[in-house]
Kinemage of the C-alpha trace (Angstrom):
@kinemage 1
@onewidth
@group {chain A} dominant
@subgroup {mainchain}
@vectorlist {calphas} color= white
{ca met a 1} P 90.790 19.692 39.635
{ca thr a 2} L 88.428 16.502 39.707
{ca tyr a 3} L 85.749 18.605 41.234
{ca leu a 4} L 85.790 21.307 38.642
{ca ile a 5} L 85.592 18.355 35.687
{ca leu a 6} L 82.605 17.092 37.579
{ca ile a 7} L 80.853 20.397 37.806
{ca leu a 8} L 81.857 21.266 34.326
{ca ala a 9} L 80.394 18.048 32.867
{ca leu a 10} L 76.905 18.349 35.280
{ca ala a 11} L 76.755 22.006 33.738
{ca ala a 12} L 76.897 20.503 30.228
{ca ser a 13} L 74.087 17.854 31.382
{ca val a 14} L 71.923 20.182 32.691
{ca arg a 15} L 72.488 22.773 29.671
{ca ala a 16} L 71.894 19.732 27.445
{ca gln a 17} L 68.296 18.769 29.075
{ca ser a 18} L 67.435 22.245 29.108
{ca gln a 19} L 67.905 22.470 25.242
{ca gln a 20} L 65.674 19.400 24.618
{ca gln a 21} L 62.176 20.338 24.056
{ca pro a 22} L 59.306 17.689 24.823
{ca ala a 23} L 58.141 16.082 21.210
{ca pro a 24} L 54.709 17.752 20.429
{ca gln a 25} L 51.472 15.700 21.400
{ca pro a 26} L 50.275 14.033 17.687
{ca ala a 27} L 46.148 15.545 17.068
{ca pro a 28} L 43.886 12.983 17.552
{ca ala a 29} L 42.685 11.261 14.399
{ca gly a 30} L 39.352 12.525 13.521
{ca asn a 31} L 37.545 12.532 10.225
{ca ala a 32} L 37.112 16.360 8.790
{ca ala a 33} L 34.291 15.745 6.906
{ca arg a 34} L 32.172 14.516 10.176
{ca gly a 35} L 33.521 17.155 11.990
{ca lys a 36} L 32.427 19.841 9.607
{ca ile a 37} L 28.799 18.334 10.022
{ca ala a 38} L 29.273 18.287 13.818
{ca phe a 39} L 30.467 21.610 14.379
{ca met a 40} L 27.345 22.935 12.334
{ca asn a 41} L 25.095 20.548 14.149
{ca ala a 42} L 26.560 21.665 17.696
{ca gly a 43} L 25.916 25.381 16.563
{ca cys a 44} L 29.599 26.007 16.555
{ca tyr a 45} L 29.162 28.228 13.695
{ca thr a 46} L 26.975 30.805 15.253
{ca cys a 47} L 29.748 32.263 17.474
{ca his a 48} L 33.413 31.052 15.092
{ca gly a 49} L 31.846 30.956 11.772
{ca thr a 50} L 31.470 28.585 9.602
{ca val a 51} L 35.040 28.132 8.838
{ca gly a 52} L 36.365 28.896 12.646
{ca his a 53} L 37.444 32.443 11.583
{ca gly a 54} L 35.975 34.013 14.356
{ca gly a 55} L 32.947 36.313 15.138
{ca ala a 56} L 31.261 36.768 18.572
{ca gly a 57} L 33.375 33.777 19.473
{ca ala a 58} L 37.219 32.860 19.231
{ca arg a 59} L 39.190 32.324 16.181
{ca leu a 60} L 39.644 28.491 15.777
{ca ala a 61} L 41.018 28.368 12.629
{ca pro a 62} L 43.771 28.435 10.888
{ca lys a 63} L 45.771 26.510 13.194
{ca pro a 64} L 43.849 25.780 16.269
{ca arg a 65} L 45.329 25.640 19.790
{ca ala a 66} L 46.940 22.315 20.669
{ca ala a 67} L 44.159 19.164 20.508
{ca ala a 68} L 44.442 18.463 24.502
{ca ala a 69} L 43.763 22.558 24.994
{ca phe a 70} L 40.879 22.503 22.771
{ca met a 71} L 38.877 19.952 23.846
{ca ala a 72} L 39.575 20.808 27.864
{ca tyr a 73} L 38.272 24.289 26.494
{ca val a 74} L 35.290 23.032 24.709
{ca arg a 75} L 34.515 20.812 27.931
{ca ser a 76} L 35.003 23.396 30.419
{ca gly a 77} L 33.798 26.493 28.697
{ca arg a 78} L 34.848 30.029 30.001
{ca arg a 79} L 31.934 32.897 31.041
{ca gly a 80} L 32.198 36.456 30.154
{ca trp a 81} L 34.885 36.222 27.556
{ca ser a 82} L 32.526 37.260 24.205
{ca val a 83} L 29.587 39.316 23.188
{ca ala a 84} L 27.223 36.333 23.808
{ca gly a 85} L 28.333 35.768 27.567
{ca gly a 86} L 30.699 33.461 26.839
{ca met a 87} L 32.002 29.931 25.774
{ca pro a 88} L 29.212 27.417 26.995
{ca ala a 89} L 30.304 24.155 28.133
{ca tyr a 90} L 29.988 21.346 25.795
{ca pro a 91} L 29.983 18.045 27.929
{ca pro a 92} L 29.962 14.803 26.187
{ca ser a 93} L 26.400 14.210 26.440
{ca val a 94} L 26.328 17.281 24.016
{ca val a 95} L 29.061 16.740 21.653
{ca ser a 96} L 30.896 13.192 22.225
{ca asp a 97} L 34.476 12.564 22.431
{ca ala a 98} L 34.370 11.166 18.865
{ca ala a 99} L 32.799 14.292 17.190
{ca leu a 100} L 34.946 16.725 19.094
{ca thr a 101} L 37.672 14.936 17.733
{ca asp a 102} L 36.016 15.386 14.540
{ca ile a 103} L 35.600 18.939 14.771
{ca tyr a 104} L 38.948 19.103 15.656
{ca ala a 105} L 40.348 17.535 12.618
{ca tyr a 106} L 37.713 19.893 10.804
{ca leu a 107} L 39.462 22.790 11.924
{ca met a 108} L 42.831 21.423 11.227
{ca ser a 109} L 41.956 20.849 7.856
{ca ile a 110} L 40.948 24.765 7.509
{ca pro a 111} L 43.801 26.335 5.446
{ca ala a 112} L 45.031 29.697 6.082
{ca pro a 113} L 43.765 32.632 4.069
{ca pro a 114} L 45.742 33.896 1.096
{ca ala a 115} L 47.971 36.626 1.684
{ca val a 116} L 46.804 40.078 0.915
{ca ser a 117} L 49.506 40.492 -1.664
{ca glu a 118} L 47.816 37.112 -3.840
{ca ile a 119} L 44.212 38.908 -3.874
{ca pro a 120} L 44.098 40.487 -7.072
{ca ala a 121} L 41.602 43.148 -6.043
{ca leu a 122} L 43.469 43.919 -3.199
{ca arg a 123} L 46.862 44.890 -4.748
{ca glu a 124} L 47.909 48.374 -5.415
{ca pro a 125} L 46.939 50.046 -9.404
């Protein structure tokens, strides 16, 4: 009986731990206005559009990937994933950590587009 109670307590503990999700990491603080300027100056808009909605490059906004993943992707790049030959790597000598943080803040500030049902020209007569 003691073993059964111990096993049930252990199972309950494991289950409680597995249901707990880690707290999301807060996005780094940045300045969205400076980020927009850095986004344009670095040429990000040429593939991702001026508001990050994509084009030759991936859609970045609204709701960009997690900050750490975004920063790592920009730093490492990826070849062969777009019509332009891929995402080039942007080392800190090209886009500083501060500018990259500001770019992320800019992307986070871009609101989602309105729902189709909210656009009068797209409503059925």
